[in-house]
MDTraj code that builds the backbone (N, CA, C; nanometers):
import mdtraj as md
import numpy as np

residues = "MET ASP ILE ILE PHE SER LEU ILE THR THR LEU LEU THR PHE TYR SER TYR ALA ILE ILE ILE TYR ILE LEU LEU SER TRP PHE PRO GLY ALA ARG GLU SER GLY PHE GLY GLN ILE LEU ALA LYS ILE CYS GLU PRO TYR LEU GLU PRO PHE ARG LYS ILE ILE PRO PRO LEU GLY MET ILE ASP ILE SER PRO ILE VAL ALA ILE LEU ALA LEU LYS PHE ALA GLN TYR GLY VAL ALA SER LEU PHE ARG MET LEU GLY".split()
xyz = np.array([
    [0.0828, -0.1190, 0.0000],
    [0.0000, 0.0000, 0.0000],
    [0.0871, 0.1252, 0.0000],
    [0.1972, 0.1207, 0.0740],
    [0.2862, 0.2359, 0.0786],
    [0.3518, 0.2620, -0.0558],
    [0.3786, 0.1576, -0.1306],
    [0.4411, 0.1740, -0.2615],
    [0.3459, 0.2451, -0.3574],
    [0.2192, 0.2087, -0.3533],
    [0.1197, 0.2728, -0.4393],
    [0.1056, 0.4196, -0.4022],
    [0.1001, 0.4488, -0.2730],
    [0.0901, 0.5867, -0.2268],
    [0.2115, 0.6669, -0.2715],
    [0.3295, 0.6110, -0.2550],
    [0.4515, 0.6807, -0.2959],
    [0.4528, 0.7052, -0.4462],
    [0.4091, 0.6082, -0.5225],
    [0.4061, 0.6226, -0.6671],
    [0.3099, 0.7332, -0.7104],
    [0.1912, 0.7350, -0.6521],
    [0.0913, 0.8358, -0.6882],
    [0.1392, 0.9752, -0.6498],
    [0.1909, 0.9911, -0.5300],
    [0.2364, 1.1236, -0.4882],
    [0.3571, 1.1696, -0.5702],
    [0.4449, 1.0775, -0.6056],
    [0.5602, 1.1132, -0.6880],
    [0.5151, 1.1556, -0.8270],
    [0.4197, 1.0831, -0.8857],
    [0.3688, 1.1200, -1.0173],
    [0.2997, 1.2562, -1.0148],
    [0.2216, 1.2824, -0.9119],
    [0.1557, 1.4131, -0.9011],
    [0.2578, 1.5255, -0.8841],
    [0.3639, 1.4999, -0.8085],
    [0.4688, 1.5997, -0.7906],
    [0.5411, 1.6263, -0.9226],
    [0.5767, 1.5204, -0.9943],
    [0.6437, 1.5382, -1.1233],
    [0.5534, 1.6100, -1.2235],
    [0.4249, 1.5820, -1.2195],
    [0.3319, 1.6493, -1.3102],
    [0.3237, 1.7980, -1.2763],
    [0.3265, 1.8312, -1.1482],
    [0.3283, 1.9719, -1.1077],
    [0.4534, 2.0406, -1.1608],
    [0.5678, 1.9739, -1.1498],
    [0.6925, 2.0303, -1.2018],
    [0.6855, 2.0465, -1.3535],
    [0.6254, 1.9510, -1.4223],
    [0.6123, 1.9605, -1.5677],
    [0.5284, 2.0824, -1.6062],
    [0.4228, 2.1086, -1.5316],
    [0.3397, 2.2265, -1.5581],
    [0.4194, 2.3537, -1.5341],
    [0.4951, 2.3582, -1.4262],
    [0.5757, 2.4767, -1.3963],
    [0.6777, 2.5011, -1.5069],
    [0.7453, 2.3966, -1.5507],
    [0.8437, 2.4107, -1.6580],
    [0.7746, 2.4558, -1.7865],
    [0.6596, 2.3989, -1.8157],
    [0.5857, 2.4357, -1.9363],
    [0.5470, 2.5838, -1.9333],
    [0.5041, 2.6317, -1.8200],
    [0.4666, 2.7724, -1.8075],
    [0.5900, 2.8612, -1.8194],
    [0.7007, 2.8205, -1.7611],
    [0.8236, 2.8998, -1.7712],
    [0.8740, 2.9066, -1.9155],
    [0.8453, 2.8058, -1.9951],
    [0.8858, 2.8080, -2.1356],
    [0.8207, 2.9229, -2.2120],
    [0.7070, 2.9698, -2.1640],
    [0.6392, 3.0796, -2.2334],
    [0.7176, 3.2103, -2.2212],
    [0.8103, 3.2172, -2.1289],
    [0.8903, 3.3380, -2.1119],
    [1.0032, 3.3485, -2.2142],
    [1.0343, 3.2390, -2.2805],
    [1.1442, 3.2363, -2.3760],
    [1.0885, 3.2194, -2.5171],
    [1.1231, 3.3111, -2.6067],
    [1.0690, 3.3037, -2.7435],
    [1.1080, 3.1731, -2.8131],
    [1.0090, 3.1070, -2.8694],
    [1.0320, 2.9854, -2.9455],
    [1.0542, 2.8600, -2.8638],
    [1.0548, 2.8709, -2.7317],
    [1.0829, 2.7535, -2.6479],
    [0.9693, 2.6512, -2.6541],
    [0.8475, 2.6990, -2.6645],
    [0.7350, 2.6047, -2.6706],
    [0.7265, 2.5330, -2.8049],
    [0.7900, 2.5898, -2.9065],
    [0.7902, 2.5263, -3.0380],
    [0.9028, 2.4237, -3.0513],
    [0.9920, 2.4179, -2.9540],
    [1.0996, 2.3186, -2.9577],
    [1.0410, 2.1790, -2.9335],
    [1.1208, 2.0787, -2.9557],
    [1.0745, 1.9411, -2.9338],
    [1.0330, 1.9175, -2.7900],
    [1.1142, 1.9673, -2.6963],
    [1.0839, 1.9521, -2.5537],
    [0.9548, 2.0255, -2.5185],
    [0.9382, 2.1464, -2.5729],
    [0.8171, 2.2239, -2.5470],
    [0.6925, 2.1567, -2.6009],
    [0.7047, 2.0924, -2.7171],
    [0.5899, 2.0231, -2.7755],
    [0.5524, 1.8991, -2.6956],
    [0.6528, 1.8298, -2.6427],
    [0.6237, 1.7133, -2.5576],
    [0.5511, 1.7577, -2.4316],
    [0.6017, 1.8658, -2.3700],
    [0.5353, 1.9167, -2.2497],
    [0.3943, 1.9659, -2.2815],
    [0.3756, 2.0245, -2.3989],
    [0.2421, 2.0709, -2.4379],
    [0.1451, 1.9536, -2.4475],
    [0.1894, 1.8425, -2.5053],
    [0.1028, 1.7248, -2.5162],
    [0.0681, 1.6676, -2.3802],
    [0.1570, 1.6845, -2.2833],
    [0.1345, 1.6325, -2.1491],
    [0.0498, 1.7282, -2.0658],
    [0.0786, 1.8582, -2.0756],
    [0.0181, 1.9561, -1.9845],
    [-0.1106, 2.0203, -2.0361],
    [-0.1192, 2.0453, -2.1662],
    [-0.2349, 2.1179, -2.2193],
    [-0.3692, 2.0500, -2.1933],
    [-0.3803, 1.9168, -2.2056],
    [-0.5122, 1.8568, -2.1764],
    [-0.5604, 1.8833, -2.0334],
    [-0.4673, 1.8944, -1.9398],
    [-0.5055, 1.9227, -1.8014],
    [-0.5327, 2.0721, -1.7815],
    [-0.4550, 2.1580, -1.8458],
    [-0.4702, 2.3020, -1.8272],
    [-0.5907, 2.3599, -1.9005],
    [-0.6318, 2.2957, -2.0088],
    [-0.7405, 2.3472, -2.0927],
    [-0.8701, 2.3762, -2.0152],
    [-0.9212, 2.2847, -1.9327],
    [-1.0459, 2.3168, -1.8591],
    [-1.0306, 2.4350, -1.7642],
    [-0.9135, 2.4499, -1.7049],
    [-0.8915, 2.5624, -1.6146],
    [-0.8890, 2.6940, -1.6922],
    [-0.8335, 2.6912, -1.8123],
    [-0.8297, 2.8123, -1.8954],
    [-0.9689, 2.8511, -1.9425],
    [-1.0571, 2.7540, -1.9588],
    [-1.1945, 2.7843, -1.9997],
    [-1.2714, 2.8502, -1.8861],
    [-1.2410, 2.8111, -1.7629],
    [-1.3131, 2.8622, -1.6465],
    [-1.2567, 2.9959, -1.5997],
    [-1.1228, 3.0078, -1.5981],
    [-1.0575, 3.1257, -1.5415],
    [-1.0015, 3.2110, -1.6546],
    [-1.0576, 3.3279, -1.6763],
    [-1.0044, 3.4133, -1.7834],
    [-0.8718, 3.4764, -1.7411],
    [-0.7874, 3.5100, -1.8387],
    [-0.6613, 3.5761, -1.8047],
    [-0.6863, 3.7155, -1.7477],
    [-0.6001, 3.7574, -1.6589],
    [-0.6069, 3.8919, -1.6022],
    [-0.5077, 3.9784, -1.6785],
    [-0.5552, 4.0438, -1.7824],
    [-0.4659, 4.1191, -1.8696],
    [-0.3797, 4.0214, -1.9476],
    [-0.2497, 4.0295, -1.9278],
    [-0.1586, 3.9371, -1.9958],
    [-0.1151, 3.8235, -1.9042],
    [-0.1723, 3.8168, -1.7861],
    [-0.1329, 3.7155, -1.6883],
    [-0.2390, 3.6053, -1.6839],
    [-0.1935, 3.4828, -1.7051],
    [-0.2816, 3.3667, -1.7003],
    [-0.2595, 3.2962, -1.5660],
    [-0.3586, 3.3047, -1.4779],
    [-0.3430, 3.2427, -1.3454],
    [-0.4001, 3.1014, -1.3397],
    [-0.4550, 3.0537, -1.4507],
    [-0.5129, 2.9198, -1.4500],
    [-0.4110, 2.8096, -1.4170],
    [-0.2829, 2.8193, -1.4579],
    [-0.1879, 2.7155, -1.4165],
    [-0.1665, 2.7099, -1.2655],
    [-0.1762, 2.8245, -1.2005],
    [-0.1618, 2.8259, -1.0543],
    [-0.2766, 2.7497, -0.9911],
    [-0.3973, 2.7739, -1.0399],
    [-0.5150, 2.7030, -0.9890],
    [-0.5037, 2.5539, -1.0198],
    [-0.4523, 2.5210, -1.1385],
    [-0.4358, 2.3810, -1.1766],
    [-0.3358, 2.3100, -1.0849],
    [-0.2270, 2.3776, -1.0513],
    [-0.1276, 2.3183, -0.9604],
    [-0.1865, 2.3035, -0.8203],
    [-0.2637, 2.4029, -0.7764],
    [-0.3300, 2.3909, -0.6460],
    [-0.4270, 2.2728, -0.6451],
    [-0.4972, 2.2514, -0.7547],
    [-0.5882, 2.1360, -0.7631],
    [-0.5098, 2.0051, -0.7539],
    [-0.3923, 2.0006, -0.8162],
    [-0.3081, 1.8803, -0.8036],
    [-0.2633, 1.8594, -0.6594],
    [-0.2277, 1.9678, -0.5921],
    [-0.1847, 1.9559, -0.4524],
    [-0.2999, 1.9085, -0.3642],
    [-0.4204, 1.9603, -0.3891],
    [-0.5362, 1.9132, -0.3126],
    [-0.5627, 1.7656, -0.3403],
    [-0.5447, 1.7244, -0.4653],
    [-0.5606, 1.5829, -0.4979],
    [-0.4564, 1.4991, -0.4250],
    [-0.3359, 1.5503, -0.4171],
    [-0.2293, 1.4788, -0.3472],
    [-0.2626, 1.4647, -0.1989],
    [-0.3127, 1.5717, -0.1390],
    [-0.3533, 1.5637, 0.0022],
    [-0.4723, 1.4709, 0.0205],
    [-0.5640, 1.4712, -0.0755],
    [-0.6787, 1.3808, -0.0689],
    [-0.6362, 1.2355, -0.0779],
    [-0.5420, 1.2059, -0.1655],
    [-0.4898, 1.0696, -0.1764],
    [-0.4201, 1.0299, -0.0471],
    [-0.3444, 1.1227, 0.0093],
    [-0.2754, 1.0940, 0.1357],
    [-0.3758, 1.0643, 0.2461],
    [-0.4835, 1.1422, 0.2537],
    [-0.5868, 1.1189, 0.3555],
    [-0.6552, 0.9844, 0.3351],
    [-0.6842, 0.9526, 0.2094],
    [-0.7478, 0.8255, 0.1788],
    [-0.6597, 0.7080, 0.2196],
    [-0.5319, 0.7147, 0.1896],
    [-0.4431, 0.6050, 0.2243],
    [-0.4213, 0.5952, 0.3763],
    [-0.4264, 0.7096, 0.4449],
    [-0.4168, 0.7047, 0.5917],
    [-0.5396, 0.6372, 0.6519],
    [-0.6560, 0.6639, 0.5932],
    [-0.7789, 0.6022, 0.6442],
    [-0.7802, 0.4517, 0.6158],
    [-0.7268, 0.4119, 0.5009],
    [-0.7272, 0.2706, 0.4631],
    [-0.6226, 0.1883, 0.5354],
    [-0.5126, 0.2516, 0.5676],
    [-0.4085, 0.1670, 0.6241],
    [-0.3298, 0.2323, 0.7279],
])
top = md.Topology()
chain = top.add_chain()
for i, resn in enumerate(residues, 1):
    res = top.add_residue(resn, chain, resSeq=i)
    for name in ("N", "CA", "C"):
        top.add_atom(name, md.element.get_by_symbol(name[0]), res)
traj = md.Trajectory(xyz[None], top)
């Protein structure tokens, strides 16, 4: 049970880092069009898309990735609570 919990929390943490890196790529011209940027886009955009539909940008600032990362953290805490209750 501990191995499954560790795996899930590690995957959620790595996914959060992938989102952060993907967002930071927007600060560098052409970085998202690189091979690495396109791979991250395929991984991150399906998750970020619903948040972007709900939360409009504030001027030129898109805060939807912050909300998306917070949702991942809440999911991580929820998984931790569930595994504590089960075992």
